[in-house]
C-alpha positions as a Markdown table, in Angstrom:
| # | Residue | x | y | z |
|---|---|---|---|---|
| 1 | Met | 76.4 | 89.7 | 104.8 |
| 2 | Thr | 75.5 | 91.4 | 108.0 |
| 3 | Thr | 77.3 | 94.6 | 109.0 |
| 4 | Ala | 77.5 | 95.6 | 112.7 |
| 5 | Gln | 76.4 | 99.2 | 113.3 |
| 6 | Pro | 79.0 | 101.3 | 115.1 |
| 7 | Thr | 78.3 | 103.0 | 118.4 |
| 8 | Ala | 79.3 | 106.6 | 119.0 |
| 9 | Gln | 82.6 | 105.5 | 120.6 |
| 10 | Asp | 83.5 | 103.0 | 117.8 |
| 11 | Ala | 86.0 | 104.0 | 115.1 |
| 12 | Cys | 84.2 | 105.6 | 112.2 |
| 13 | Pro | 83.8 | 103.2 | 109.2 |
| 14 | Cys | 85.3 | 106.0 | 106.9 |
| 15 | Arg | 88.6 | 105.4 | 108.6 |
| 16 | Ser | 89.1 | 109.1 | 109.6 |
| 17 | Arg | 90.6 | 107.9 | 113.0 |
| 18 | Leu | 87.7 | 109.7 | 114.8 |
| 19 | Pro | 85.0 | 108.1 | 116.7 |
| 20 | Phe | 81.8 | 107.6 | 114.7 |
| 21 | Gly | 79.9 | 110.0 | 117.1 |
| 22 | Glu | 82.4 | 112.8 | 116.2 |
| 23 | Cys | 82.8 | 112.0 | 112.5 |
| 24 | Cys | 80.0 | 110.7 | 110.3 |
| 25 | Gly | 77.4 | 109.8 | 113.0 |
| 26 | Pro | 76.0 | 113.3 | 113.3 |
| 27 | Tyr | 75.4 | 113.6 | 109.6 |
| 28 | Leu | 73.8 | 110.2 | 109.3 |
| 29 | Ser | 71.5 | 111.3 | 112.2 |
| 30 | Gly | 70.3 | 114.4 | 110.3 |
| 31 | Gly | 73.1 | 116.9 | 110.6 |
| 32 | Val | 74.5 | 118.7 | 107.6 |
| 33 | Ala | 78.0 | 117.8 | 106.3 |
| 34 | Pro | 80.0 | 121.1 | 106.1 |
| 35 | Thr | 82.3 | 120.1 | 103.2 |
| 36 | Ala | 82.2 | 117.9 | 100.2 |
| 37 | Val | 84.9 | 115.6 | 101.8 |
| 38 | Ala | 82.7 | 115.3 | 104.9 |
| 39 | Leu | 79.8 | 114.3 | 102.8 |
| 40 | Met | 81.9 | 111.8 | 100.8 |
| 41 | Arg | 83.0 | 110.3 | 104.1 |
| 42 | Ser | 79.5 | 110.1 | 105.4 |
| 43 | Arg | 78.2 | 108.6 | 102.2 |
| 44 | Phe | 80.9 | 105.9 | 102.4 |
| 45 | Thr | 79.8 | 105.2 | 105.9 |
| 46 | Ala | 76.2 | 105.0 | 104.7 |
| 47 | Tyr | 77.2 | 102.4 | 102.2 |
| 48 | Ala | 79.1 | 100.5 | 104.9 |
| 49 | Arg | 75.9 | 100.6 | 107.1 |
| 50 | His | 73.5 | 99.9 | 104.2 |
| 51 | Asp | 71.7 | 103.2 | 104.9 |
| 52 | Ala | 70.0 | 103.8 | 101.5 |
| 53 | Ala | 67.8 | 106.5 | 102.9 |
| 54 | Tyr | 70.8 | 108.7 | 103.7 |
| 55 | Leu | 72.4 | 108.1 | 100.3 |
| 56 | Leu | 69.2 | 109.1 | 98.6 |
| 57 | Arg | 68.8 | 112.1 | 100.8 |
| 58 | Thr | 72.3 | 113.4 | 100.0 |
| 59 | Trp | 72.0 | 112.7 | 96.2 |
| 60 | His | 71.3 | 115.7 | 93.9 |
| 61 | Ala | 67.8 | 115.6 | 92.6 |
| 62 | Ser | 69.0 | 115.8 | 88.9 |
| 63 | Thr | 70.8 | 112.4 | 89.2 |
| 64 | Arg | 69.2 | 110.7 | 92.1 |
| 65 | Pro | 67.6 | 107.3 | 91.4 |
| 66 | Glu | 64.1 | 106.6 | 92.5 |
| 67 | Asp | 65.3 | 103.9 | 94.8 |
| 68 | Leu | 68.5 | 102.2 | 95.8 |
| 69 | Asp | 69.0 | 98.5 | 96.3 |
| 70 | Leu | 72.2 | 98.0 | 98.2 |
| 71 | Asp | 73.9 | 94.6 | 97.7 |
| 72 | Asp | 73.9 | 92.7 | 101.1 |
| 73 | Asp | 76.9 | 90.7 | 99.9 |
| 74 | Val | 79.2 | 93.7 | 99.6 |
| 75 | Arg | 81.1 | 94.8 | 102.7 |
| 76 | Trp | 82.7 | 98.3 | 102.4 |
| 77 | Val | 85.9 | 98.2 | 104.6 |
| 78 | Gly | 88.1 | 101.1 | 103.8 |
| 79 | Leu | 88.1 | 104.6 | 102.4 |
| 80 | Gln | 91.1 | 106.6 | 101.2 |
| 81 | Ile | 90.7 | 110.3 | 100.1 |
| 82 | Val | 93.2 | 110.8 | 97.4 |
| 83 | Asp | 92.5 | 114.4 | 96.5 |
| 84 | Ser | 89.8 | 117.0 | 96.6 |
| 85 | Thr | 89.2 | 120.4 | 94.9 |
| 86 | Gly | 86.8 | 123.1 | 96.0 |
| 87 | Gly | 84.1 | 121.7 | 98.3 |
| 88 | Ala | 84.9 | 123.9 | 101.3 |
| 89 | Gln | 82.4 | 125.4 | 103.7 |
| 90 | Gly | 80.5 | 128.0 | 101.9 |
| 91 | Gly | 81.7 | 126.8 | 98.5 |
| 92 | Ala | 79.5 | 126.0 | 95.5 |
| 93 | Thr | 81.1 | 123.0 | 93.9 |
| 94 | Gly | 83.7 | 120.4 | 94.7 |
| 95 | Thr | 85.3 | 117.1 | 93.6 |
| 96 | Val | 86.6 | 114.3 | 95.8 |
| 97 | His | 88.9 | 111.6 | 94.4 |
| 98 | Phe | 88.7 | 108.5 | 96.5 |
| 99 | Arg | 89.4 | 104.8 | 96.7 |
| 100 | Ala | 86.9 | 102.6 | 98.5 |
| 101 | Ser | 87.8 | 99.0 | 99.4 |
| 102 | Tyr | 85.2 | 96.3 | 99.6 |
| 103 | Arg | 84.9 | 92.6 | 100.1 |
| 104 | Thr | 82.4 | 90.0 | 99.0 |
| 105 | Ala | 82.3 | 86.4 | 100.0 |
| 106 | Ser | 84.7 | 85.5 | 97.2 |
| 107 | Asp | 86.6 | 88.7 | 96.4 |
| 108 | Arg | 88.3 | 91.9 | 97.5 |
| 109 | Ala | 88.4 | 94.9 | 95.3 |
| 110 | Val | 88.8 | 98.7 | 95.2 |
| 111 | Leu | 86.4 | 101.2 | 93.6 |
| 112 | Glu | 88.2 | 104.4 | 92.5 |
| 113 | Glu | 86.1 | 107.4 | 91.6 |
| 114 | Ile | 86.2 | 111.2 | 91.3 |
| 115 | Ser | 82.9 | 112.4 | 92.6 |
| 116 | Thr | 81.3 | 115.7 | 91.9 |
| 117 | Phe | 79.4 | 117.7 | 94.6 |
| 118 | Val | 77.3 | 120.9 | 94.6 |
| 119 | Arg | 75.7 | 122.9 | 97.3 |
| 120 | Val | 71.9 | 123.2 | 97.2 |
| 121 | Gly | 70.2 | 125.3 | 99.8 |
| 122 | Gly | 73.3 | 125.3 | 102.0 |
| 123 | Glu | 73.8 | 121.5 | 101.9 |
| 124 | Trp | 76.2 | 119.5 | 99.9 |
| 125 | Arg | 74.8 | 117.0 | 97.4 |
| 126 | Tyr | 76.5 | 114.2 | 95.5 |
| 127 | Val | 75.9 | 114.7 | 91.7 |
| 128 | Ala | 77.9 | 112.0 | 89.9 |
| 129 | Gly | 81.0 | 110.0 | 89.8 |
| 130 | Asp | 83.7 | 109.2 | 87.2 |
| 131 | Val | 84.9 | 105.7 | 88.0 |
| 132 | Arg | 88.5 | 105.1 | 87.3 |
């Protein structure tokens, strides 16, 4: 399944209602997400864009896999941030509870998870998730 890559003016795949160039685009291009929620949104967008390099770069070294094989048949279509704790600019830890909708050729489903984030060297990193 091929996923079109958004332009800077397109709506961001994370459904923030901001243009990609003002939301997740700068982080996927090398910028640093200022909060755990911003990192969560950009990681969703990376899944939607099949950007394994970004996902690995933003994964904490203690839990990061050596490589990441993203399923081409999965199309990530929506993100809802349910709740978050901590994770503010300058914070040390945070959690983000989210629901991510996806489609395959034969199904539609929702992944619900509470993800844990930590700051390392001034940058947020995804540590792990508790799937609901």
